[in-house]
ZADO-1210 file (C-alpha; in nm, 4 decimals, padded with zeros to 6 digits):
<atoms>
<atom x="-00.0314" y="-00.0087" z="00.0065" code="UNK" pos="1"/>
<atom x="00.2893" y="00.2772" z="00.1099" code="UNK" pos="2"/>
<atom x="00.4519" y="00.1679" z="-00.2182" code="UNK" pos="3"/>
<atom x="00.1446" y="00.2386" z="-00.3991" code="UNK" pos="4"/>
<atom x="00.0705" y="00.5626" z="-00.2588" code="UNK" pos="5"/>
<atom x="00.4326" y="00.6631" z="-00.2204" code="UNK" pos="6"/>
<atom x="00.5158" y="00.9006" z="-00.4929" code="UNK" pos="7"/>
<atom x="00.1871" y="01.0562" z="-00.4407" code="UNK" pos="8"/>
<atom x="00.2574" y="01.1704" z="-00.0917" code="UNK" pos="9"/>
<atom x="00.4809" y="01.4922" z="-00.1400" code="UNK" pos="10"/>
<atom x="00.2170" y="01.6338" z="-00.4155" code="UNK" pos="11"/>
<atom x="-00.0748" y="01.5614" z="-00.2232" code="UNK" pos="12"/>
<atom x="00.1440" y="01.7539" z="00.0753" code="UNK" pos="13"/>
<atom x="00.2395" y="02.0755" z="-00.1692" code="UNK" pos="14"/>
<atom x="-00.0837" y="02.0996" z="-00.2718" code="UNK" pos="15"/>
<atom x="-00.2214" y="02.1232" z="00.0470" code="UNK" pos="16"/>
<atom x="00.0388" y="02.3755" z="00.1914" code="UNK" pos="17"/>
<atom x="-00.0281" y="02.5505" z="-00.1302" code="UNK" pos="18"/>
<atom x="-00.4260" y="02.5333" z="-00.0770" code="UNK" pos="19"/>
<atom x="-00.3477" y="02.7086" z="00.3346" code="UNK" pos="20"/>
<atom x="-00.1317" y="02.9733" z="00.1754" code="UNK" pos="21"/>
<atom x="-00.4041" y="03.0482" z="-00.0692" code="UNK" pos="22"/>
<atom x="-00.6575" y="03.0293" z="00.2179" code="UNK" pos="23"/>
<atom x="-00.4586" y="03.3270" z="00.4797" code="UNK" pos="24"/>
<atom x="-00.4127" y="03.5618" z="00.1414" code="UNK" pos="25"/>
<atom x="-00.8291" y="03.5052" z="00.0767" code="UNK" pos="26"/>
<atom x="-00.8969" y="03.5466" z="00.4644" code="UNK" pos="27"/>
<atom x="-00.7334" y="03.8589" z="00.5202" code="UNK" pos="28"/>
<atom x="-00.8566" y="04.0785" z="00.2107" code="UNK" pos="29"/>
<atom x="-00.8996" y="04.4009" z="00.4425" code="UNK" pos="30"/>
<atom x="-00.5397" y="04.4372" z="00.5385" code="UNK" pos="31"/>
<atom x="-00.4491" y="04.3902" z="00.2218" code="UNK" pos="32"/>
<atom x="-00.6517" y="04.6723" z="00.0785" code="UNK" pos="33"/>
<atom x="-00.5644" y="04.8879" z="00.3627" code="UNK" pos="34"/>
<atom x="-00.1690" y="04.7909" z="00.2677" code="UNK" pos="35"/>
<atom x="-00.2132" y="04.8728" z="-00.1083" code="UNK" pos="36"/>
<atom x="-00.4065" y="05.1927" z="-00.0233" code="UNK" pos="37"/>
<atom x="-00.1172" y="05.3421" z="00.1263" code="UNK" pos="38"/>
<atom x="00.1341" y="05.2073" z="-00.0968" code="UNK" pos="39"/>
<atom x="-00.0253" y="05.3665" z="-00.3624" code="UNK" pos="40"/>
<atom x="-00.1079" y="05.7006" z="-00.2335" code="UNK" pos="41"/>
<atom x="00.0953" y="05.7769" z="00.0275" code="UNK" pos="42"/>
<atom x="00.3781" y="06.0578" z="-00.0435" code="UNK" pos="43"/>
<atom x="00.7240" y="06.0945" z="00.0539" code="UNK" pos="44"/>
<atom x="00.7967" y="06.4548" z="00.2056" code="UNK" pos="45"/>
<atom x="00.8503" y="06.7353" z="00.0194" code="UNK" pos="46"/>
<atom x="01.1773" y="06.8707" z="00.0127" code="UNK" pos="47"/>
<atom x="01.2747" y="07.2010" z="00.2475" code="UNK" pos="48"/>
<atom x="01.5630" y="07.3727" z="00.1637" code="UNK" pos="49"/>
<atom x="01.6644" y="07.5439" z="00.5855" code="UNK" pos="50"/>
<atom x="01.9079" y="07.7124" z="00.7314" code="UNK" pos="51"/>
<atom x="02.0376" y="07.4535" z="00.8815" code="UNK" pos="52"/>
<atom x="02.0512" y="07.2098" z="00.6244" code="UNK" pos="53"/>
<atom x="02.3715" y="07.0689" z="00.5436" code="UNK" pos="54"/>
<atom x="02.7334" y="07.0565" z="00.7217" code="UNK" pos="55"/>
<atom x="02.7619" y="07.4037" z="00.7342" code="UNK" pos="56"/>
<atom x="02.4049" y="07.4791" z="00.8473" code="UNK" pos="57"/>
<atom x="02.3152" y="07.7436" z="01.1118" code="UNK" pos="58"/>
<atom x="01.9780" y="07.7806" z="01.2819" code="UNK" pos="59"/>
<atom x="01.8351" y="08.1688" z="01.1639" code="UNK" pos="60"/>
<atom x="01.7014" y="08.2923" z="01.4853" code="UNK" pos="61"/>
<atom x="01.4485" y="08.5206" z="01.3255" code="UNK" pos="62"/>
<atom x="01.2978" y="08.2097" z="01.1792" code="UNK" pos="63"/>
<atom x="01.2854" y="07.9934" z="01.5068" code="UNK" pos="64"/>
<atom x="01.1006" y="08.3188" z="01.7182" code="UNK" pos="65"/>
<atom x="00.8525" y="08.2783" z="01.4393" code="UNK" pos="66"/>
<atom x="00.8537" y="07.8969" z="01.4863" code="UNK" pos="67"/>
<atom x="00.8179" y="07.9201" z="01.8759" code="UNK" pos="68"/>
<atom x="00.4944" y="08.1952" z="01.7793" code="UNK" pos="69"/>
<atom x="00.3096" y="07.9562" z="01.6101" code="UNK" pos="70"/>
<atom x="00.4152" y="07.6864" z="01.8317" code="UNK" pos="71"/>
<atom x="00.2342" y="07.9326" z="02.1140" code="UNK" pos="72"/>
<atom x="00.0072" y="08.0358" z="01.9354" code="UNK" pos="73"/>
<atom x="-00.1558" y="07.7551" z="01.7827" code="UNK" pos="74"/>
<atom x="00.0531" y="07.4004" z="01.8645" code="UNK" pos="75"/>
<atom x="00.0188" y="07.4419" z="02.2160" code="UNK" pos="76"/>
<atom x="-00.3367" y="07.4188" z="02.2759" code="UNK" pos="77"/>
<atom x="-00.2521" y="06.9925" z="02.2361" code="UNK" pos="78"/>
<atom x="00.0983" y="06.9743" z="02.2147" code="UNK" pos="79"/>
<atom x="00.2986" y="06.9671" z="02.5162" code="UNK" pos="80"/>
<atom x="00.7167" y="07.0382" z="02.5246" code="UNK" pos="81"/>
<atom x="00.7811" y="06.8452" z="02.8242" code="UNK" pos="82"/>
<atom x="01.1845" y="06.8320" z="02.7524" code="UNK" pos="83"/>
<atom x="01.2050" y="07.2236" z="02.6912" code="UNK" pos="84"/>
<atom x="01.2438" y="07.4818" z="02.9484" code="UNK" pos="85"/>
<atom x="01.1149" y="07.8386" z="02.9013" code="UNK" pos="86"/>
<atom x="01.4961" y="07.9707" z="02.9757" code="UNK" pos="87"/>
<atom x="01.6022" y="07.7921" z="02.6901" code="UNK" pos="88"/>
<atom x="01.4067" y="08.0395" z="02.4860" code="UNK" pos="89"/>
<atom x="01.6834" y="08.2796" z="02.5116" code="UNK" pos="90"/>
<atom x="01.9263" y="08.0357" z="02.2975" code="UNK" pos="91"/>
<atom x="01.6750" y="08.1363" z="01.9864" code="UNK" pos="92"/>
<atom x="01.7463" y="08.4963" z="02.0469" code="UNK" pos="93"/>
<atom x="01.4779" y="08.6365" z="02.3421" code="UNK" pos="94"/>
<atom x="01.6160" y="08.8188" z="02.6110" code="UNK" pos="95"/>
<atom x="01.5595" y="08.7194" z="02.9757" code="UNK" pos="96"/>
<atom x="01.2962" y="08.9973" z="03.0302" code="UNK" pos="97"/>
<atom x="01.0800" y="08.8372" z="02.7593" code="UNK" pos="98"/>
<atom x="01.1442" y="08.4905" z="02.8836" code="UNK" pos="99"/>
<atom x="01.0070" y="08.5935" z="03.2075" code="UNK" pos="100"/>
<atom x="00.7031" y="08.7650" z="03.0452" code="UNK" pos="101"/>
<atom x="00.6598" y="08.5035" z="02.8299" code="UNK" pos="102"/>
<atom x="00.6394" y="08.2268" z="03.1430" code="UNK" pos="103"/>
<atom x="00.4195" y="08.4395" z="03.3041" code="UNK" pos="104"/>
<atom x="00.1447" y="08.4628" z="03.0597" code="UNK" pos="105"/>
<atom x="00.1625" y="08.0950" z="02.9140" code="UNK" pos="106"/>
<atom x="-00.2143" y="07.9720" z="02.9145" code="UNK" pos="107"/>
<atom x="-00.1368" y="07.7105" z="03.1027" code="UNK" pos="108"/>
<atom x="-00.0382" y="07.7192" z="03.5001" code="UNK" pos="109"/>
<atom x="00.2459" y="07.4871" z="03.6567" code="UNK" pos="110"/>
<atom x="00.1132" y="07.2345" z="03.8868" code="UNK" pos="111"/>
<atom x="00.2626" y="07.2797" z="04.2615" code="UNK" pos="112"/>
<atom x="00.1437" y="07.2408" z="04.6191" code="UNK" pos="113"/>
<atom x="-00.0145" y="07.5144" z="04.8138" code="UNK" pos="114"/>
<atom x="00.2469" y="07.5417" z="05.0775" code="UNK" pos="115"/>
<atom x="00.0177" y="07.6018" z="05.3520" code="UNK" pos="116"/>
<atom x="-00.2418" y="07.3550" z="05.3541" code="UNK" pos="117"/>
<atom x="-00.0215" y="07.1055" z="05.1016" code="UNK" pos="118"/>
<atom x="-00.2860" y="07.0411" z="04.8673" code="UNK" pos="119"/>
<atom x="-00.2660" y="07.0453" z="04.4895" code="UNK" pos="120"/>
<atom x="-00.2988" y="07.3581" z="04.3319" code="UNK" pos="121"/>
<atom x="-00.0801" y="07.5570" z="04.0012" code="UNK" pos="122"/>
<atom x="00.0822" y="07.8804" z="04.0043" code="UNK" pos="123"/>
<atom x="00.2677" y="08.0867" z="03.6958" code="UNK" pos="124"/>
<atom x="00.5245" y="07.9379" z="03.5145" code="UNK" pos="125"/>
<atom x="00.9008" y="08.0765" z="03.5986" code="UNK" pos="126"/>
<atom x="01.1854" y="08.0541" z="03.3357" code="UNK" pos="127"/>
<atom x="01.3098" y="07.7764" z="03.5285" code="UNK" pos="128"/>
<atom x="00.9479" y="07.5573" z="03.4618" code="UNK" pos="129"/>
<atom x="00.9589" y="07.3154" z="03.0987" code="UNK" pos="130"/>
<atom x="00.6816" y="07.3492" z="02.8609" code="UNK" pos="131"/>
<atom x="00.3402" y="07.2753" z="03.0730" code="UNK" pos="132"/>
<atom x="00.1328" y="07.0267" z="02.9135" code="UNK" pos="133"/>
<atom x="-00.2371" y="07.1839" z="02.7835" code="UNK" pos="134"/>
<atom x="-00.3957" y="06.8374" z="02.9198" code="UNK" pos="135"/>
<atom x="-00.3790" y="06.7479" z="03.3446" code="UNK" pos="136"/>
<atom x="-00.3280" y="06.3970" z="03.2591" code="UNK" pos="137"/>
<atom x="-00.3703" y="06.1343" z="02.8991" code="UNK" pos="138"/>
<atom x="-00.7641" y="06.0854" z="02.9787" code="UNK" pos="139"/>
<atom x="-00.7973" y="06.4363" z="02.9597" code="UNK" pos="140"/>
<atom x="-00.5781" y="06.4187" z="02.6620" code="UNK" pos="141"/>
<atom x="-00.7819" y="06.1600" z="02.5047" code="UNK" pos="142"/>
<atom x="-01.1010" y="06.2772" z="02.6240" code="UNK" pos="143"/>
<atom x="-01.0479" y="06.6086" z="02.4629" code="UNK" pos="144"/>
<atom x="-00.8858" y="06.5112" z="02.0756" code="UNK" pos="145"/>
<atom x="-01.1521" y="06.2005" z="01.9928" code="UNK" pos="146"/>
<atom x="-00.9652" y="05.9424" z="02.2025" code="UNK" pos="147"/>
<atom x="-00.6289" y="06.0617" z="01.9730" code="UNK" pos="148"/>
<atom x="-00.3562" y="06.1305" z="02.1905" code="UNK" pos="149"/>
<atom x="-00.1226" y="06.4533" z="02.0958" code="UNK" pos="150"/>
<atom x="00.2223" y="06.3650" z="02.0591" code="UNK" pos="151"/>
<atom x="00.4352" y="06.5578" z="02.2938" code="UNK" pos="152"/>
<atom x="00.6481" y="06.7822" z="02.0335" code="UNK" pos="153"/>
<atom x="01.0046" y="06.7747" z="02.2304" code="UNK" pos="154"/>
<atom x="01.1684" y="06.5579" z="02.0259" code="UNK" pos="155"/>
<atom x="00.9197" y="06.4983" z="01.7137" code="UNK" pos="156"/>
<atom x="01.1784" y="06.5909" z="01.4561" code="UNK" pos="157"/>
<atom x="01.4459" y="06.3559" z="01.5610" code="UNK" pos="158"/>
<atom x="01.1475" y="06.0847" z="01.5789" code="UNK" pos="159"/>
<atom x="01.0099" y="06.1125" z="01.2410" code="UNK" pos="160"/>
<atom x="01.1637" y="05.9993" z="00.9510" code="UNK" pos="161"/>
<atom x="01.3054" y="06.3220" z="00.7212" code="UNK" pos="162"/>
<atom x="01.2033" y="06.5134" z="01.0090" code="UNK" pos="163"/>
<atom x="01.1671" y="06.8888" z="00.9584" code="UNK" pos="164"/>
<atom x="01.0897" y="06.8448" z="00.5879" code="UNK" pos="165"/>
<atom x="00.7722" y="06.5587" z="00.7147" code="UNK" pos="166"/>
<atom x="00.6366" y="06.7655" z="00.9978" code="UNK" pos="167"/>
<atom x="00.6190" y="07.1007" z="00.6333" code="UNK" pos="168"/>
<atom x="00.4402" y="06.8854" z="00.4311" code="UNK" pos="169"/>
<atom x="00.1597" y="06.7422" z="00.6685" code="UNK" pos="170"/>
<atom x="00.1356" y="07.0731" z="00.8292" code="UNK" pos="171"/>
<atom x="00.0033" y="07.2016" z="00.4355" code="UNK" pos="172"/>
<atom x="-00.0523" y="06.8789" z="00.2718" code="UNK" pos="173"/>
<atom x="-00.4362" y="06.8250" z="00.4383" code="UNK" pos="174"/>
<atom x="-00.6645" y="06.7740" z="00.1213" code="UNK" pos="175"/>
<atom x="-00.9867" y="06.6185" z="00.0107" code="UNK" pos="176"/>
<atom x="-00.9570" y="06.2219" z="-00.0957" code="UNK" pos="177"/>
<atom x="-00.9007" y="06.2199" z="-00.4695" code="UNK" pos="178"/>
<atom x="-01.1036" y="06.1028" z="-00.6514" code="UNK" pos="179"/>
<atom x="-00.9111" y="05.7902" z="-00.8512" code="UNK" pos="180"/>
<atom x="-00.7984" y="05.6593" z="-00.4589" code="UNK" pos="181"/>
<atom x="-01.2300" y="05.6033" z="-00.4262" code="UNK" pos="182"/>
<atom x="-01.2829" y="05.4941" z="-00.7675" code="UNK" pos="183"/>
<atom x="-00.9953" y="05.1761" z="-00.6952" code="UNK" pos="184"/>
<atom x="-01.0229" y="05.1901" z="-00.2904" code="UNK" pos="185"/>
<atom x="-01.3952" y="05.2228" z="-00.2405" code="UNK" pos="186"/>
<atom x="-01.4005" y="05.0710" z="00.0747" code="UNK" pos="187"/>
<atom x="-01.1205" y="05.3509" z="00.1683" code="UNK" pos="188"/>
<atom x="-01.3883" y="05.6293" z="00.2431" code="UNK" pos="189"/>
<atom x="-01.2030" y="05.8248" z="00.5469" code="UNK" pos="190"/>
<atom x="-01.3918" y="05.7531" z="00.8354" code="UNK" pos="191"/>
<atom x="-01.5828" y="06.0439" z="01.0416" code="UNK" pos="192"/>
<atom x="-01.3656" y="06.2362" z="01.2478" code="UNK" pos="193"/>
<atom x="-01.0386" y="06.1125" z="01.0521" code="UNK" pos="194"/>
<atom x="-00.8514" y="06.4070" z="00.8137" code="UNK" pos="195"/>
<atom x="-00.6739" y="06.2820" z="00.4607" code="UNK" pos="196"/>
<atom x="-00.3474" y="06.3913" z="00.4785" code="UNK" pos="197"/>
<atom x="-00.1221" y="06.1492" z="00.1964" code="UNK" pos="198"/>
<atom x="00.2112" y="06.2583" z="00.3790" code="UNK" pos="199"/>
<atom x="00.1005" y="06.0481" z="00.6764" code="UNK" pos="200"/>
<atom x="00.1598" y="05.6692" z="00.6950" code="UNK" pos="201"/>
<atom x="-00.1927" y="05.5302" z="00.6885" code="UNK" pos="202"/>
<atom x="-00.2900" y="05.8585" z="00.5346" code="UNK" pos="203"/>
<atom x="-00.5720" y="05.9450" z="00.7961" code="UNK" pos="204"/>
<atom x="-00.5070" y="06.1625" z="01.0518" code="UNK" pos="205"/>
<atom x="-00.6989" y="06.2808" z="01.3846" code="UNK" pos="206"/>
<atom x="-00.5482" y="06.6335" z="01.3746" code="UNK" pos="207"/>
<atom x="-00.7262" y="06.8540" z="01.1810" code="UNK" pos="208"/>
<atom x="-00.5624" y="07.0930" z="00.9743" code="UNK" pos="209"/>
<atom x="-00.4127" y="07.3682" z="01.2524" code="UNK" pos="210"/>
<atom x="-00.3042" y="07.6093" z="01.0178" code="UNK" pos="211"/>
<atom x="-00.5866" y="07.6715" z="00.8081" code="UNK" pos="212"/>
<atom x="-00.5377" y="08.0399" z="00.6533" code="UNK" pos="213"/>
<atom x="-00.3132" y="08.2744" z="00.5749" code="UNK" pos="214"/>
<atom x="-00.2157" y="08.5779" z="00.8405" code="UNK" pos="215"/>
<atom x="-00.3534" y="08.3112" z="01.1338" code="UNK" pos="216"/>
<atom x="-00.0971" y="08.4266" z="01.3202" code="UNK" pos="217"/>
<atom x="00.0128" y="08.7987" z="01.3238" code="UNK" pos="218"/>
<atom x="00.4264" y="08.8017" z="01.3015" code="UNK" pos="219"/>
<atom x="00.6008" y="09.0587" z="01.4610" code="UNK" pos="220"/>
<atom x="00.8807" y="09.0873" z="01.2974" code="UNK" pos="221"/>
<atom x="00.6398" y="09.2198" z="00.9473" code="UNK" pos="222"/>
<atom x="00.7180" y="08.8526" z="00.7772" code="UNK" pos="223"/>
<atom x="00.3848" y="08.7528" z="00.5625" code="UNK" pos="224"/>
<atom x="00.2538" y="08.4738" z="00.7671" code="UNK" pos="225"/>
<atom x="00.1164" y="08.2734" z="00.4878" code="UNK" pos="226"/>
<atom x="00.0627" y="07.8774" z="00.5867" code="UNK" pos="227"/>
<atom x="00.3312" y="07.7847" z="00.4047" code="UNK" pos="228"/>
<atom x="00.5404" y="07.9634" z="00.5804" code="UNK" pos="229"/>
<atom x="00.4237" y="07.9080" z="00.9292" code="UNK" pos="230"/>
<atom x="00.4847" y="07.5717" z="00.8677" code="UNK" pos="231"/>
<atom x="00.8443" y="07.6482" z="00.7880" code="UNK" pos="232"/>
<atom x="00.8858" y="07.8177" z="01.0995" code="UNK" pos="233"/>
<atom x="00.7619" y="07.6369" z="01.3049" code="UNK" pos="234"/>
<atom x="00.9066" y="07.2846" z="01.1491" code="UNK" pos="235"/>
<atom x="01.2345" y="07.4481" z="01.1997" code="UNK" pos="236"/>
<atom x="01.1700" y="07.5756" z="01.5801" code="UNK" pos="237"/>
<atom x="01.0567" y="07.1925" z="01.6347" code="UNK" pos="238"/>
<atom x="01.4805" y="07.0884" z="01.4821" code="UNK" pos="239"/>
<atom x="01.6063" y="07.3295" z="01.7302" code="UNK" pos="240"/>
<atom x="01.4106" y="07.1884" z="02.0208" code="UNK" pos="241"/>
<atom x="01.5101" y="06.8197" z="01.8978" code="UNK" pos="242"/>
<atom x="01.8831" y="06.9197" z="01.8309" code="UNK" pos="243"/>
<atom x="01.9908" y="07.2776" z="02.0309" code="UNK" pos="244"/>
<atom x="02.3599" y="07.1775" z="02.0121" code="UNK" pos="245"/>
<atom x="02.3487" y="07.1297" z="01.6043" code="UNK" pos="246"/>
<atom x="02.5357" y="07.4143" z="01.5159" code="UNK" pos="247"/>
<atom x="02.7992" y="07.3262" z="01.7560" code="UNK" pos="248"/>
<atom x="02.8034" y="06.9921" z="01.6589" code="UNK" pos="249"/>
<atom x="02.8437" y="07.1219" z="01.2978" code="UNK" pos="250"/>
<atom x="03.1624" y="07.3112" z="01.4152" code="UNK" pos="251"/>
<atom x="03.3268" y="07.0654" z="01.5765" code="UNK" pos="252"/>
<atom x="03.2693" y="06.8326" z="01.2474" code="UNK" pos="253"/>
<atom x="03.4516" y="07.1225" z="01.0670" code="UNK" pos="254"/>
<atom x="03.7474" y="07.1687" z="01.2957" code="UNK" pos="255"/>
<atom x="03.7674" y="06.7739" z="01.3034" code="UNK" pos="256"/>
<atom x="03.8179" y="06.7609" z="00.9650" code="UNK" pos="257"/>
<atom x="04.0415" y="07.0840" z="00.9455" code="UNK" pos="258"/>
<atom x="04.2845" y="06.9022" z="01.1579" code="UNK" pos="259"/>
<atom x="04.2737" y="06.5726" z="00.9645" code="UNK" pos="260"/>
<atom x="04.3245" y="06.7206" z="00.6546" code="UNK" pos="261"/>
<atom x="04.6195" y="06.9236" z="00.8197" code="UNK" pos="262"/>
<atom x="04.7318" y="06.5650" z="00.9753" code="UNK" pos="263"/>
<atom x="04.7401" y="06.3861" z="00.7156" code="UNK" pos="264"/>
<atom x="04.9217" y="06.6349" z="00.5324" code="UNK" pos="265"/>
<atom x="05.2299" y="06.6371" z="00.7506" code="UNK" pos="266"/>
<atom x="05.2065" y="06.2324" z="00.7720" code="UNK" pos="267"/>
<atom x="05.2718" y="06.2257" z="00.4576" code="UNK" pos="268"/>
<atom x="05.5482" y="06.5169" z="00.4478" code="UNK" pos="269"/>
<atom x="05.6642" y="06.3316" z="00.7076" code="UNK" pos="270"/>
<atom x="05.6795" y="05.9910" z="00.5107" code="UNK" pos="271"/>
<atom x="05.8547" y="06.1703" z="00.2030" code="UNK" pos="272"/>
<atom x="06.1041" y="06.3142" z="00.4035" code="UNK" pos="273"/>
<atom x="06.2187" y="05.9625" z="00.5831" code="UNK" pos="274"/>
<atom x="06.2216" y="05.7892" z="00.3147" code="UNK" pos="275"/>
<atom x="06.4006" y="06.0303" z="00.0734" code="UNK" pos="276"/>
<atom x="06.6640" y="05.9234" z="-00.1333" code="UNK" pos="277"/>
<atom x="06.6128" y="05.5151" z="00.0059" code="UNK" pos="278"/>
<atom x="06.5430" y="05.2372" z="-00.2156" code="UNK" pos="279"/>
<atom x="06.2490" y="04.9399" z="-00.1535" code="UNK" pos="280"/>
</atoms>
């Protein structure tokens, strides 16, 4: 019996494996479709020129101050920056009195303790305080944002691939779903409460467009506050927040490169001097 059926065992096992594999693919059409939608319509960040790009790049202090203004007036309503202190703003050109005024006038007070009763309390921020969260806790943050948790922005520019270019593209990328998407994937309509943005990984974003019109922020230096300009400025500010020592790193890299070039030249000169006229 085994001798008779033996030649057929391997093909039967192989056929069973192929059927199981086909069933696995056919039983998860929703996941495959979602992946295909993202692959087809997801866009890479737009190229954006920033003054800090490249090995010799430096921050534009005026742009950083404008970017802070956008964060203060728009983004801080939902996003905290728990790793940035008010006194750090002196690094981008604000004076000490200006920093004190910014901290004192911040819309969210800092959690504290009443020194007389020991009960929880709040107080005005000081320059030594970090930017306070606009929400008391994660539950409150989700309750105010349709169960979505706004990420902390302290390291956002380093945590996302392409950093500032990605943030700039995301802020300026909100749009209606293209007709060809719904024609090709009828079940991929953006759910209620989400917003279509092709620069976001899965195309649908819980955050509504934060920059909705030109002139939404009035810049103190007179720069025209277009949506694109505001997005660029806040992207630059978030890059500084994530990497405030970038300029020092660039200077160190240049100095080391010059040192290595000089050392290489001296070593080559010494080699030629020692072995000059000697036969190998």
